[in-house]
N, C-alpha and C positions, 0 to 999 in steps of 0.2 A: 199437447203432444208428448209422446213417450219420452221419458229422462233420459235414459241413457241411449236413445237414439240421438238426440241433440248432442250429448257432451260426445259421442263416437265420432258423427259427423265432424265438430266445430276441434275436436282433436286432430283426425285425418285431412280435414281441408287445407290446413297452412301446412304439413309436414308433404303434402303432393305439391302443393304451392313449391316449395323450399326445393323437391328434388328434380322438378321437370325441368329440363334447360331451356330458359328463357332471355332474351337479349338483355344484357347490362344488368342481371341477378346472379347472386349466390345461387348455386345449382349442383348436384352430386358430381359435378365436373369440374366446377368453376368456385373457387374462391375469394375474396377480397384479403388484404393483408391484415385486417384485423375484424374479417367476419367472415365466417365459414359454414358450411352446411352443417357441422357439428354444433355448432352455437344455435341454431336450429332446432335441431334436434332434442338435445338438453332443455332449451326455453319451453318449448311448445308443450312435452310432456310433464313440467312442472307447474303447469297452471291447470291441470286437470281437476284438482279438489277444486279449486275455486270456481271453474266452471259447473262443477256440480252444486256449490253453493247457491250460484246465480241461478241455476234451472228450479231448484227448491223454493226462492224467491218469488219466480215466475209462477209456482202452483200456490203458493201462500196467498199473492194478489189475484190468482183467478178465485180462489175460494172466498175472496173477501176478509182474510184474516190480516191484510196490509192493505196500506195506502199508495197509490204510485209513488207519491212523496216520498214513502219510507223506503224505497227499494234498495237506498244507498249503493247506487251505481258508481260512485267515486270510491268508495271503500273497497268495491269488491275491485275496480281497477287499480288501485292501488296497490292490495294485497298480490294481486295476480304477478304483476310487476314486482315485485319484491321476490316473490318466490321465482321467477324466471331470472333475476339477476345472481339470487343465491346459486341457481344450476350452474350460472357461466359467466363469462365477464364483459359482454357485449351487452349490443340492443339489437335483435333480432326480432323481436314481436310486441312493441309498445303499441304499433298502430292496428296490429291483428287484436290485441288484448282489448284496446278501446273501442274497436269495432264490434267485437263479438259479443262482451260481455251484453249489453244491454239489447240486441236481436235474440241473445239465448234466452233472456227474460221475457222477451216479446213472445218468443216460438212457444214458451211454455205456458204462459197466459191463452194465446191464441186456439182457435181452430184449430187454423192450418197455417200453412207457411204464407200464404197472401194476408190473411187476418193479422198474423205478427207485424206488418207493416203500420198498419193503424195504432197496434200497442206498442210501440217502438216509438212512435209521434209524442204518444199520451205520455210516456216514460222520462221521454228529454223536456218537455214542458212541464212536466210536475214537478222536475227534479228540483233539488234546493240548493243553495248558496255552500252549505257542506259540500256534496257534491264534488261542487268545483273546487273547491279549497281542499279537498282529499286529491282530485285529480292533478292538480297543480303539483300535490308532494310525489304524485307516481312521475309527474314526468321530470321532477328533479331526480328519482331514482333512477330511470331509465337514460336518462340525459341525450334525447336526440339530437343529431346534428344538425346545425340551420336554426335553431328555436333564435329570435332577434331579442336583444336585450335593449332596454333605455324606453320601451313602448310602454302605452298605458296599461296596467295590470301585468308588469313583468313577473314572467314565472319567478325567475331568480332573485325577486326583488321581496325581503320581508314585509315591505309596505303595502304589497301587492294582498296580503290578506284582509288587512284593514280596510283596504278599497274594496274589493271584493263585497264584503260585507256589507260596509255602508251604503252600495249602490245597489246590492241586491241580485247579484249578477251567479243565476243558475245556470246549468249546464245548456239551455236552449240559447238566452242571451249570450253567453260565452261563443256559442257555434255562430251567431248572427255575425259575431266583430270578428269571428278568425276565421271564417270559410274559405274567403281568397288566399290564405295563406296554408290551409290544411286541408286535403280531402276530407279527411276524416269527419270535420263538422259539417260540413256539405250534406255527406250522406247521412248524419243525424236530422239536419232540418230537413231533408228531401223524402226520406223514407226510405233511404237506402237504394234510391233508386238506382244507381251504377250497377251495386253490388246485385241486384236483382236480375238489370237487364243483360250484365255479364253472365249470370245463370242462366239465362233464359236462352242466351246464344250457346253456352256450352252445351245446354242438354240438345240444341239441334244439333251439333258439330260432332257430338260422340257418338251420333247414328249411323255417319257415314266415315269418320276419322279414328285413327287409335286415340287413346286418352290424350298421349301427349302432344300429337299432331292438333287435336281441338285445342288444347290449351294455349300453344303457340300461337295459333292462327286467333283466338281470341285475345291473346295478349297483344299483339298487334294491332288486331283492330282498337282496344285501348290506347293505346300508345298512339295511333294516327288520329284517334279523335279528343284526347284530351291532354291537357298539359299535368304534368305529373309536378306537385306540389312540393316533393322533396327536390328535385333537380331545380327547382325555381329556387328555394330558400338555399340551396347548397352551392349553387353556379351559377342561377340569376335566370329570367326571363326568354332571355334569347337562346340559351344553351336548350333550354326545355322546348322553345318552339323548333329549333333544329332536331331534335330528338324526334319530335313529332312528324316533321318535314320527310328525315328519311327513312320513319317508319310507314308512311303512304306510299314512299319509292318501294319499299317491299311489296308492299302487298301492289302495286302497279307492275310490279316484274322487273322496276328497274335496278334493282340492289338484291344480294341475295341475302338470306337469312344470318350465313357466317360474316359475311362483310357486315352486316347492320350490328351484332356482336361485336365484333373486332371495333368498329365505330364508338359502339358503346363503353367499351373498356381503355378506350386512348387516354381516358385521364383518370384510369384507377377509379374511385366509385362515386365520382362528382354527377355523373350521367345513371346512376345506379335510381330508376323509376321505383323508389320504395313505396310511396302512397296507391302506385295502379295494383303494383305486388298485392299489398293489404286487401284491395278490392278482391283481386285474383281469390287470395285465400278464403273470404266469406264467399265468394261464388261459389268456388269449388264444396266447401261444407255445406252450402245449399244444395248442390248437385246430387253428393251423398246423401243428404238428409231425405230429397226426392226419391231414394232407391238407386241410384247407379250403381252396377255390379260389375265390378272389372274382370275382362274377359281378356287375355294377352292376344295379341295377333299371331297368327300361326308361323 
């Protein structure tokens, strides 16, 4: 696929995700104490040069000038996270970066958007231990909330690098061990199943609703059908299940969207569904890549 189409789509998608009002998330009307809409603007535009490099890597892979094991996914993620952190002082887009870079490489390798799913599976499977080490360095820079300590391959333990090397833990093996704790890793393993299904749902919805209404509907369906792993890490499984149940009540007409948003913000950012928001950002990028053209409501 054409280089700049991919880069533009994966720049605009996360910006739309951050702008559109969604329950429990930062948007153009609502901030958290330590995370604002401006953090997203600065962070997302700070990674464009790394996205350009990622797409170039995909082109080299397509031509056979690089092997899949030489893609350098981990280093690209780390450098993108460094750029984002230099531009602002929070962590608005670690998950988006981690989802986007492998997929952008795959899109540049593949013939079309569906072909990219097979390519991204290959990239994750053929990744190296160095990719995992660089991802760990990226996590340390981003410092996401709720990362467990004292576990096997502890991100913040210096011993983990030796253990990763000894055990040959590439990104695929890391994802297998970490899927339950982080939705991103499940997407890596499942060829971005949730991101693509959300994109397909958005593609249906924008034919009959405004972009904002389509995103809100699709996001409610995401919340109703999936437990958000960021909420689980920060607030526990019961809170995540409660959020899921409340989202279903909105879809059933038992709760208004405004009431649900108020509930989501009762405990500040503890119920912030960040993992599913990352999936929405990628789905919006795919929608733009598919050719969605914005037409405002009259």
